[in-house]
N, C-alpha and C positions, 0 to 999 in steps of 0.2 A: 663519601659522595664527592664527585668531581665538580669543578666549575662548569664543565660541559654539560653535565646532567642538569644542573640548576638552570642554565641558559635554555636548554631544550624544553624544560617543563614550564618555565615562565612564559615563553612565547616562541612560536615557530620562527626560524630564521628567515629574514627577508632576502629577496634576490639581490645579489651584490656582484660587482666585477671580481674576477679572479685575483686573489692577493698573491702577487709574485713572490713576496717574502716567504709566505707559507709554502708555495711551491718549491722554493729553493731550500726549504728545510730550516730556515732561520726562525728563532723564537720571536714571538710578538708579545709585547706588553698589552695585557688586557685590563680594563677597569675591574676592580673588585666589586662583587655584588654583596650588598649588605645581607647578612643572614641572622637567623636565630637558631638556637640549639634545642632539639627535641630528642626524646628517647623512646624506644620500645624494647621489646624483649631481646632484640638483636644488638642493642647498644645505642650510642649517640649518633645523631645525624644532623647536618646543617641544612636548614630550610630557608629559602628566600624570605627575607623579613616582611615583604609586602604580600606574601602568599596567604590566602585563607585556608588552604589545605596544610596538612602536617605530615608527620613522619610516616604514618601508615599509607598515606597516598603516595609518598615518595617511593616506598618500597614497591608498590604496585606499578608505578611508572617504570621503574628500573626492571621489574620482572616481566612486564607484558608489553614490549614494543612490537605489537602484532599487526594491527590494521592501520595504525596511525589515525584512527577515528576515535576521539575521546567521547565519554558519555555526555559531555556538554554539547555535542553535536545534535543531541536529541532533547530539545527544550521540554517536550512533554514528559520525558522521564525525570528530568531535574525537577520540574514542578511537582510531579507526583511524589518524589522522594522527600521534598521539604514539607509537603502536606502531611505525609505520614509522620515526620518528626514533630510537626506542629500538633497533630492530633494526639500523639503520644504524650507530649508535654501537657496538654490540656487535661488528658485523662489522669495522668500521674499527679498533677496538681490537685484535681478534685478529690483524689483518693488520699491526699496528704502525704504522698511519697516524694514529691518534688517541691522544694521551697518556692514560694510565690515569686521571689525576685528572679530566680533562675528561670522558672517557667515563662514569666513575662518576657525576659530577654530572648529566650529561645523562640517564642511566638513572634516577637517583633522581627527577629532575624529571618525567620522563615517567610514572613510577609514580604520583607525586603528582597530576599533572594528570588522568590517566586515572581516578583513584578519587575525586577531590574535585570534586563538581559546581560548586563556587563558582568554578572556573576557566572554566566555560563562558561567563561574561560577558566574558571577555577575548578571546574569538574573535568580533571585532566587524565583520569585513568582510562586506559584503552577499553573500548566497549567489549572486546573479547578478552576474557581473562579467566584464570583458574580461581578456585575458591568459592564457587557457587554464588558469586556476587558480593562476597565479603569486601573486596576492595572498593566497589561502588558504594556500599554502605558506609565504609570508613571515610571515603572521600566526602560523602554527604555530612556525616557526623562532624568532621573537622571544619568544613566550611561553615556549617551552621554555628558550631561552637565559637569559632573565631569572629564571626560576624556579631554573635551575641555578646562576646567579650568587649568588642568595641562599643556596642551600645551601652554597656555597663560602665564605660569609661576605663576599661582595662586594656592592656596590650595583647596583641595576638600571641598565642602560646602560653598564656597565663592560666593553665589548666587547673591550678589549685582553686581558682575562683569559679570555674565552670568547666566541666570535663566532657570531652567529646563522647566518651563511652558511658561513664557513670551517670551523666546527666542527660545528654542529648539522646543517647541510645538506651535510656532506662526502660526496663521491662520489654526489651526488644532483642531479637536475634536477627542476623542477616536473613535467616531462613523464613521469617515471617514479614519483616520490613521490606526486603527486596521484592519478593513475589507480589506482595500487595501493591507496592509502587509500580511494578511492571504491569499489573492488571489495570491499574488506574491510568497509566501512560497510554496503554493501548486503547482504552476508551477515548481518551483525549485525542489521540492521533487518528482514530477512525472517523471522527466527525468531519475533518476536511475531505476525506475520501468520499464520504456520503454526499457531501455538497458537490464535489466534482462529478460524481456519478449522476446526480440529479440534473446538473447542467448539461451533461452529455445526453442524457435521455431526453431532455427538452429539445436539444438541438436536433436529434434524430426525429422527434415528433414534428418539429417545424418543417423539416425536409419532407416528411411523409405527407404532410398537408400540401406542401408546394408541388410535390410530384404525384398527386393522387390520380391524375388522368394520363400519366405517361405510360403508354402500353409498351411492354418489353417482353422478351422471352425469358422464362425461368430456366434453370439448368440443374440437372442432377448428374453427379459424377463427371462434371464438366462437359456434359452432352446436352443438346437442346431437349427441353422438357415440354412444358406447357406455358401459355402466356400468363402474365401477371402484370401488375403495375409497379413502377418504380416506387410509388408511394407505399405499396404493400411491403416491398422489400425493406424500406427504411422504417416502417412501422414495426416490423419484426425486430429490428435493432433496438428500437425504443422499448419494446416489451421486455426483451432479454436483459437490458440494463436495469430496468425497474425491478425485475426479479432479484437481480443481484443486490440491489439496495436492501431489499427485505431480508435476504439471507445474511448480509453483513450486519445488520442491526440485530438480528437474532443471535448471531455468534458473539458479537460484542457484549450482549447482555449477560453472557456467562461470566464475564470478568467482574460483575458486580458482587459475586460471592468471593470473599477474601479470607485469608487466614491470619490476619493481624491479631496478635495475642497468643499465637501458637508457640512463640519463642523457638527453641532449638529444634524440636521434632514434632511438636503438636501437643505436648503435655502442659504447656504454659508455665514451665518452671521459671522461677525468678520474677513472677508477675503476681499482682493481687488477683484473687479469684474474680473480682468485678472488672478487672482491667480490659479484657478482650472486648466485651460488649460495649463498654463505655468508649473505648478508643475507636471502634468502628462507627459508632454513632457520631463521634466528633469528626471523623474523616469524611463521613457522608455529608455532614453539615458544611465542612470546609470546601469540599470538592463539588458540591451540588449534584452528586450522583447518589442514586438510591442503593447504597452498598449494604450488604448483609454479611453476618459472620457465618462462615462455613459450619455446617452442623457437626462435622467430624474433622477436627483440626489436624489429626495425624494423617488422615487421608488427603486433606487439602494441601498439606505441606509437601507431600511426595508426588502428588499427581499433576501431570502436565496436559491432561486431556483437553482442557479448554483451549490451550495454545495450539494443540495439533488441529482441532476443529476450526479455529479461527484462521489459522494458516492455510487450511484447506479451502476455506471460502475465498481467501485472497488468490489462491491458485486457480480456483474456478473463474474468478473475475478476470484473471490474466489470460487464461485459455480462451474465454469467450471474446475478450478484447482483441486478441491476436487473430482469431478467426474472422472477426469483423474487418480488421485491417487487411487481412488476406483478400477478403471480398472487395474492399475498396480499391486495392491495387489491381485486382483483375478487371473490375468494372471500368477502371480508368486507363487500362493498358492501351498502348498505342504510341503516338496519336493516330497512326495510319494502319498499323498492322495488328492491332489488338482489338478488344471489345469496344472500347471507346464510347461506352454508354453514358459515362459521367465524366466531368472534368474536375479534378482536384485543384485547389488554388495553388499556383506556382509559388514556391518558397525560395528557391535558389537555383543557380546554374548547376547542372547535373554532371558535367563531364569536363575534364581538362583536355580531352582529345576530340570530343564530338560536339561541335558548336550547335547551340539551340536545344540540346537535350535537357529535359527537366524531369527529375526523379520524384517518386512519391515518398519523400524523406520523412514526413511526419508518421504515416502508417508504419514505415520501417523502423523508426526509433521506438514506437509503442510496442511492436512485436518483440524487439530486443529487451525491452523492460519486462515484458511478459515472461521471457525465457529466464531472466534473472530471478523473478518472483517464483517461478516453478522450481528452480534450483534451490532457492531459500526454503521452500516448503519441504523438499527432501531433507535438507539439513535439519530443520525443525523436527521432523519425524525421527531422524536418527538420534538427535539429542534427547528427545522425550523418551525414546526406547532405552536409552543408556542409564536411566535413573536406577538407583539401587537402594533397597530398603526404605529408610525414612526420609530420603532426600534425593533430589535430582541436582547434581552439581553443575549441569550445563545450561542453567537458566540464562547466563549472560549471552551466549550465542543464540539461544532462542529469541531473547529480546532484541539482539542486534539484527537478526534476520527479519523478524516481523516488523520492527520499527523501520528498517530500511525499505522493506517491500511497501509498507504503507506510504512512505514518503515518495518513493519512485512512482508508484501507481497514481498517487494524487497528481504529481507533476505531469506524468505522461497523459493522463486523462484530460487534464486542463489544457495541455498543448494540443491534443487531438481535437478538442472542442473548438478552441479559439482559432487554431491555425490550419484546420482541415475541414471539419464537418460543417461549420457555419458558412464556409465559402464554396461548398460543392454545387456544381451546376449540372443540369441534365442536358444531354444531346438528344432532344426529342426525335429529330429526324433519323438519327442513327438507330435509336431504339426501335422505332417503327419499322425501318427497313429490315432489321434483323428478324422481327416477328413475321413480316410478310414473306421473307425468304426461308423461314424455318419450316421443316416438316412437322414440327411440334403442333402445328395447327390442326393436324388430322385428329388429334385427341379430342378436340372440341366437336369434331364431326362424327365421332364414333357412335354416339347415341342415335344419330340420324341415319348414317349410312351403314353402320355395323363395322365390327372389328376387322373382318376379312377384307372388305372393300377398302377400308382406310389403310390397312397394311399394304395393299397393292398400290394405292395412290401414293403412299409414302415412298415406297421402293422406286416407283416410276419418277417421282419428283426428284429423288436423290440421284438416280442414274442419269436423268436428262438435264439436271441442273435447272429445273423450272419450278415456279411457285406452285404450291398445292392448289390454290384457288383457281389458277389457270387451267390445270388439268381437270378439275371437277367441272368447270364450265364447258371445257372441250368435250367431255364425255356426257354432257347433259345430265349429270347426276342430280344437280340442283339448279334452279334458276338463279340469276344474279341477285334477285330480291331475297330468295330463300337463303342464299349463301351469306348475304350481308346481315340477315337477321341472326343467323347462327354465329357469325363472327363478331357480334357486337361486344364492346368492351365489358359490359355488365354480364354478358353470357359466358365469356371466357375466363373471367377472373373471380367468379364466385359460384356457389351451388346454383344450378339453373335447370337441371334435367327434369322434365315434366313426366309424371306418371303416364304410362300408355303411349310413349312416343313410338311413332311408326318408323321402322327401319326401311329406308328407300332401297330399291333394287337397282343395280347398274343397268344402264340402257343397253339392250342387245344391239 
């Protein structure tokens, strides 16, 4: 291992001026980094003395310089990993497999790591990695072991006193510890998304109430349709978001079934027969989640169905959010040459060449997040399909994609609520003028005048560029009072046709 590798793993380099001596090719004296020696099946390696991770983590850092995003970037995953280690230690202690002193040290270390965010920078393995998550599991084992050693008054790396694999990973395999942690992490990470969706739904409902009496024209296929209220339009957004909250909760509930205790392929090799049930009970207690042991651990170890379904729900949310943002951009288009029915809060100058231009940047960024989530869903699908026999080796990328989607969606929705929806204003006059000028009004008149007559009126209004109401009065098809009654807000925006309605005849 080189000094450059150690420096890269310990902390990312800070911005610095160009070093002219380096550019000139001259050697530079660098301060030596204190190290400790560890070994694995490949041989000896030097580890930074102050690192909580060890040789297995080092190999992974060297092997997987892929995304630059370490697993410590996902606090929910780190928390879930150490909770799995803590639950395993408790179960093994109760079964008499793990000495009390070691179990207590592991538990205390797990508590410390789960609560102290400073440990996140010790989870340095790239989120995308080969080995079905083995490197992530090794990273967790080593950090927990070295934190426990310190609590025991030992030095880091003194694995004769407490071993990362023999003790911290007792009765576990990556193939049950990692998927279980990933399930738990996704439960944790979905909670902020649910909260963000609830706040967005509330914001749309508040606007629905505010705009309940704003008459506007509805549109289908970007053509004038029939009148509605702006409140009805925004209430539909409220409803669709509320539906997504229900679907998200249903999908997240699938992760409560875990395979902890399955060990390598689901047979439970190297674990006490009582271990699986006991470990899951302990994990449920520690996490506060109603976890259950999968009924068939071989199936649960190889199946990725829950992840595919959950990712699909995230895609559904993304698709619907982007559609809503498309609507908001259309409704706010202008300011003079577009729909101009609503005004989005101005967030920033929109052009370096066109003074005064303001763009709908918040809906735009939400749509771009949606496209990323949709892409992640396809990646999850392909990774799940690529499983073979008793294991799917592509869990790390599944986890990376879903955790990233959850984080981005949560941030995007929060931004949409606070920096856009809460500040939307209606242009009431503009909405009304578009209704009055639209030939869509004839639909409300069809039960009274008949389809054929209304088609003729619509064609005439379109050809002559005149309002529908003006032509109806000109032809004496209805009196002004009758026309006003038919075109009332409550008549045009909800079911109102009465049985036995008489169809008027055009005046000869």
